[in-house]
C-alpha positions in Angstrom: -39.7 -93.5 66.2 -40.5 -90.5 68.4 -41.6 -92.3 71.6 -42.5 -89.1 73.6 -44.7 -87.9 70.8 -46.4 -91.3 70.4 -46.9 -91.6 74.2 -48.3 -88.1 74.5 -50.8 -88.7 71.7 -51.9 -92.0 73.2 -52.5 -90.6 76.7 -54.4 -87.6 75.4 -56.6 -89.6 73.2 -57.5 -92.0 76.0 -58.8 -89.1 78.1 -61.2 -88.2 75.3 -62.2 -91.8 74.8 -63.4 -91.9 78.4 -65.7 -89.0 77.6 -67.3 -90.5 74.4 -70.2 -92.2 76.2 -71.3 -88.8 77.8 -74.0 -86.6 76.6 -73.5 -82.8 76.6 -75.4 -82.3 79.8 -73.0 -84.7 81.7 -69.9 -82.6 81.0 -70.7 -79.7 83.3 -72.3 -81.4 86.3 -70.7 -81.1 89.8 -73.1 -82.8 92.3 -70.6 -82.3 95.3 -67.4 -80.3 95.8 -65.2 -83.5 95.6 -66.5 -84.2 92.1 -65.1 -82.1 89.2 -67.1 -81.8 86.0 -65.7 -83.9 83.1 -65.3 -80.6 81.1 -63.0 -79.3 83.8 -60.8 -82.5 83.7 -60.4 -82.1 80.0 -59.4 -78.5 80.3 -57.2 -78.8 83.4 -55.0 -81.6 82.1 -54.5 -79.4 79.0 -53.7 -76.4 81.1 -50.9 -78.4 82.7 -49.0 -78.8 79.4 -49.7 -75.2 78.3 -48.5 -73.8 81.6 -45.4 -75.9 82.4 -44.2 -76.7 78.9 -45.5 -74.6 76.1 -45.5 -71.1 77.7 -42.0 -71.7 78.9 -40.3 -73.8 76.3 -42.0 -73.2 72.9 -40.8 -70.1 71.2 -43.5 -67.8 70.1 -46.3 -69.7 71.8 -49.5 -67.7 72.3 -52.1 -68.8 74.9 -55.4 -70.2 73.5 -57.2 -67.9 76.0 -55.5 -65.9 78.8 -58.6 -66.5 81.1 -58.0 -70.3 81.1 -55.0 -70.0 83.4 -57.4 -68.7 86.1 -60.3 -71.1 85.2 -58.4 -74.3 85.0 -55.6 -74.1 87.6 -56.3 -76.6 90.4 -54.2 -75.9 93.5 -50.9 -74.4 92.2 -50.5 -71.3 94.3 -47.2 -70.5 92.6 -49.0 -70.2 89.3 -51.6 -67.7 90.4 -55.2 -67.4 91.4 -57.8 -70.0 90.5 -61.5 -70.8 90.6 -62.3 -72.6 93.9 -63.0 -76.3 93.5 -66.7 -76.2 94.7 -67.4 -73.6 91.9 -66.1 -75.6 89.0 -69.6 -76.7 88.1 -70.7 -73.0 87.8 -68.6 -72.5 84.7 -71.2 -72.9 81.9 -68.7 -71.1 79.7 -66.4 -72.0 78.1 -68.5 -74.5 76.3 -67.6 -78.2 75.8 -66.9 -77.5 72.2 -64.4 -74.7 73.2 -62.7 -77.0 75.6 -62.1 -79.6 72.9 -60.8 -76.8 70.7 -58.4 -75.9 73.5 -57.2 -79.4 73.7 -56.6 -79.6 69.9 -54.8 -76.2 70.0 -52.5 -77.3 72.7 -51.9 -80.8 71.2 -50.9 -79.2 67.9 -48.4 -76.9 69.7 -47.1 -79.9 71.7 -46.6 -81.8 68.5 -44.3 -78.9 67.4 -42.4 -78.9 70.7 -42.0 -82.7 70.7 -40.5 -82.6 67.2 -37.5 -80.9 68.7 -34.9 -82.4 71.0 -36.1 -81.9 74.5 -33.6 -81.5 77.3 -33.6 -83.5 80.5 -35.7 -80.9 82.4 -38.3 -80.7 79.6 -38.6 -84.5 79.4 -39.1 -84.7 83.2 -41.9 -82.1 83.0 -43.5 -84.0 80.1 -43.5 -87.2 82.0 -45.0 -85.6 85.1 -47.7 -84.1 82.8 -48.5 -87.5 81.3 -48.6 -89.1 84.7 -50.8 -86.2 85.9 -53.2 -86.8 83.0 -53.4 -90.5 83.8 -54.3 -89.6 87.4 -57.1 -87.4 86.0 -58.3 -90.3 83.8 -58.9 -92.3 86.9 -60.5 -89.4 88.7 -62.7 -88.8 85.6 -64.1 -92.3 85.9 -64.8 -91.7 89.6 -66.5 -88.4 88.9 -68.6 -89.7 85.9 -69.8 -92.6 88.1 -70.9 -90.1 90.8 -72.6 -87.9 88.3 -74.5 -90.8 86.8 -74.9 -92.7 90.0 -76.9 -89.8 91.6 -79.1 -89.5 88.6 -82.5 -91.1 89.6 -82.6 -93.0 86.3 -79.2 -94.8 87.1 -78.1 -94.4 83.4 -75.6 -96.8 81.9 -72.2 -95.3 81.1 -70.7 -98.4 79.4 -72.3 -101.8 79.5 -68.9 -103.4 79.0 -67.2 -101.7 82.0 -66.4 -104.4 84.5 -66.0 -103.1 88.0 -66.6 -106.4 89.8 -65.3 -109.8 89.4 -65.4 -112.8 91.8 -62.8 -113.3 94.4 -62.3 -117.0 93.9 -59.4 -117.5 96.3 -60.0 -119.2 99.6 -58.9 -116.8 102.3 -55.5 -117.5 103.6 -53.0 -115.3 105.5 -49.6 -114.7 104.2 -46.9 -114.4 106.9 -44.5 -111.5 107.1 -41.6 -112.3 109.4 -40.3 -109.8 111.9 -37.3 -107.9 110.5 -35.9 -105.0 108.6 -37.0 -104.3 105.0 -36.3 -101.8 102.3 -39.2 -99.5 101.3 -39.7 -96.9 98.5 -38.8 -96.6 94.9 -35.3 -97.3 93.7 -34.3 -97.2 90.1 -34.2 -94.9 87.0 -37.8 -95.1 85.9 -40.5 -92.7 86.8 -41.8 -92.4 90.4 -43.4 -89.5 92.2 -41.3 -87.6 94.7 -43.4 -89.1 97.6 -42.2 -92.6 96.7 -38.5 -91.8 96.7 -35.9 -91.9 99.4 -35.4 -95.7 99.5 -35.1 -96.5 103.1 -35.2 -99.2 105.7 -38.1 -99.9 108.1 -38.5 -102.4 110.9 -41.6 -104.6 110.9 -42.8 -106.5 113.9 -44.3 -109.3 111.8 -47.8 -109.7 110.4 -50.2 -111.8 108.4 -51.9 -110.4 105.4 -55.0 -111.7 103.6 -54.4 -113.1 100.2 -57.8 -111.7 99.0 -59.9 -108.6 99.5 -63.1 -108.4 101.6 -66.2 -109.3 99.6 -69.6 -107.7 99.2 -71.2 -110.6 101.1 -68.8 -110.1 104.0 -69.5 -106.4 104.1 -73.2 -107.0 103.9 -72.9 -109.2 106.9 -71.2 -106.3 108.7 -74.1 -104.0 107.8 -76.8 -106.5 108.9 -75.0 -107.1 112.2 -75.8 -103.6 113.2 -72.1 -102.6 113.3 -72.8 -99.1 111.9 -74.6 -98.3 115.2 -72.0 -100.0 117.5 -69.6 -97.3 118.8 -66.9 -99.8 119.8 -65.8 -100.3 116.2 -65.4 -96.7 115.1 -63.1 -93.8 115.6 -64.6 -90.7 117.3 -64.3 -88.7 114.1 -66.0 -91.5 112.3 -68.9 -91.5 114.7 -69.4 -87.8 114.1 -69.2 -88.4 110.4 -71.9 -91.1 110.6 -74.1 -88.9 112.6 -73.8 -86.0 110.2 -74.3 -88.0 107.0 -76.5 -90.9 108.1 -74.4 -93.2 106.0 -75.1 -96.9 106.7 -73.6 -98.7 103.6 -71.0 -98.3 100.9 -71.6 -95.6 98.3 -74.1 -96.6 95.6 -75.6 -99.4 97.6 -79.4 -99.6 97.7 -81.7 -102.0 99.6 -84.5 -103.1 97.2 -87.1 -105.6 98.2 -84.8 -107.1 100.8 -81.8 -107.5 98.5 -78.7 -105.3 98.1 -78.1 -103.6 94.7 -75.5 -101.2 93.7 -75.0 -98.7 90.9 -72.2 -99.6 88.5 -71.0 -97.9 85.3 -73.0 -100.7 83.6 -76.2 -99.6 85.4 -78.0 -100.7 88.6 -77.1 -104.3 89.4 -77.6 -106.8 92.2 -74.4 -107.2 94.1 -72.0 -110.0 93.2 -71.6 -111.5 96.7 -68.1 -112.9 96.2 -66.7 -109.8 94.4 -64.5 -107.4 96.3 -66.4 -104.6 98.0 -65.8 -101.1 96.8 -66.7 -97.5 97.7 -66.1 -97.6 101.5 -64.3 -94.9 103.4 -61.2 -95.4 105.6 -63.5 -95.0 108.5 -65.6 -98.0 107.3 -62.6 -100.1 106.4 -61.1 -99.6 109.9 -64.4 -100.4 111.5 -64.9 -103.5 109.5 -61.4 -104.7 110.5 -62.2 -104.0 114.1 -65.4 -106.0 113.8 -63.5 -108.9 112.4 -61.0 -108.7 115.3 -58.2 -107.8 112.8 -56.7 -104.6 111.4 -55.6 -102.9 108.2 -52.0 -103.5 107.0 -49.5 -100.6 107.3 -48.3 -99.3 104.0 -44.9 -100.8 104.6 -46.4 -104.3 105.3 -48.4 -104.0 102.1 -45.4 -103.1 100.0 -43.3 -105.9 101.5 -46.1 -108.4 100.8 -47.1 -107.0 97.4 -45.2 -109.6 95.3 -47.2 -112.3 97.0 -50.6 -110.5 96.5 -53.0 -110.4 93.6 -53.5 -106.7 93.6 -54.9 -104.2 91.2 -58.7 -104.5 91.5 -59.1 -101.9 94.2 -57.0 -99.3 95.9 -56.4 -100.8 99.3 -56.6 -98.9 102.5 -53.6 -99.1 104.9 -53.5 -98.0 108.5 -50.8 -95.5 107.7 -51.1 -91.7 107.7 -49.7 -90.0 104.6 -46.4 -88.6 105.8 -43.0 -87.9 104.1 -40.4 -90.5 103.9 -37.1 -89.8 105.8 -35.1 -87.1 104.0 -38.0 -86.0 101.8 -37.8 -82.4 100.4 -40.4 -80.8 98.2 -39.1 -79.9 94.7 -38.8 -76.2 94.1 -41.5 -74.2 92.4 -45.1 -75.1 91.4 -44.1 -78.8 90.8 -43.2 -79.0 94.5 -46.9 -78.5 95.3 -47.8 -81.8 93.6 -47.5 -84.0 96.7 -45.8 -82.5 99.7 -48.5 -79.9 100.6 -51.0 -82.7 101.1 -49.1 -84.6 103.8 -51.6 -84.0 106.6 -54.9 -85.5 107.6 -54.9 -88.1 104.8 -54.5 -91.9 104.7 -52.4 -93.9 102.3 -53.9 -96.4 99.9 -51.7 -98.9 98.0 -52.1 -100.9 94.8 -54.4 -99.8 91.9 -57.9 -100.3 90.7 -59.9 -101.4 87.6 -60.1 -97.6 86.8 -56.3 -97.2 86.9 -54.9 -96.6 83.4 -52.5 -99.2 81.9 -48.9 -98.8 83.0 -49.8 -96.4 85.8 -49.3 -98.7 88.8 -46.4 -100.0 90.8 -46.0 -101.4 94.3 -44.4 -98.3 95.6 -47.2 -95.9 94.5 -48.6 -94.0 97.4 -52.2 -92.9 96.8 -53.8 -90.7 99.5 -57.3 -89.5 100.4 -59.1 -88.0 103.4 -60.6 -90.7 105.6 -64.3 -89.9 105.0 -64.3 -90.2 101.2 -66.1 -93.1 99.5 -66.2 -92.2 95.8 -62.8 -93.6 94.8 -62.5 -97.2 93.7 -61.2 -98.6 97.0 -61.5 -101.8 99.0 -60.3 -103.6 102.1 -57.5 -106.1 102.7 -57.3 -107.5 106.3 -54.2 -108.1 108.3 -53.4 -109.4 111.8 -50.4 -109.7 114.0 -48.3 -112.9 114.0 
């Protein structure tokens, strides 16, 4: 049994499965710069294997199209020039059909490469490529939802896609005692470089909610007028609210006095006791302030993770995305994967209903800018002992 070959095939096919409900017009849409067209995700994840494995390690490999290195590079400065992210939706060519041909071409070449005995370096790059494509699978779901959610018809992507389920637990707070704890990934399995450097941290003690904040609780926050109350918000957040006029989570709509939200199964009335989603860090922080509590730090979250029922939502922490002690970026283009983003972003922990299977662990450090709402994120409260 060739496990790398089977795993490669399974990951690649799942990306294409996510695109099956789309119509051809959906593939090239880019409503905002943060959203990439589905066509681009399909091509970029393919470009990764072509660039970092096939061109370097498969003898006699010939690029599918030399222009694709420029079109589908994302942010890898060491690899060369690229189309700027806000312009990805302008690429009406290559066609969707040509992008699928590109995927098939690269997959056939990868099949040949994976039939040989890969060395340790090649296996490591293969694993990063698969993890990278799984990250894009989740981003693909975010972006498809935004594309369809801003269509005035609120079209259904998949009636069976369940984003919301009731939070049935009565809220309790799990205590974390004051003391020193080990943080970060330790072991022989895969982890990104930003998770490594297993190290000790000191916690002053905290209490962490056993469940996430619900839609009903967040609706109460909205109805209280909290969006207009400066005392709950960072200064940057106030400026963001004034610039955008945002006054509710992304995809929420007030219709005849009731709250509805767009889901991948269509426009639905909110499930009051389901975990709220599509709020920014700014909003999560303000909600915690309104409740007289706070967000857990990423270290508190990791220490408590084994006692939490996590995985519905990426969960905001109060921690800035910074390197662990002793962190060093890997050399070359792969070193651009995480380290260059360690500024002006906040850490989220856990996973979401959009996270691919076997792509989550309690040490995983997700990160986004504090104003973004389109990811599948939620809120878990904490307070001091």
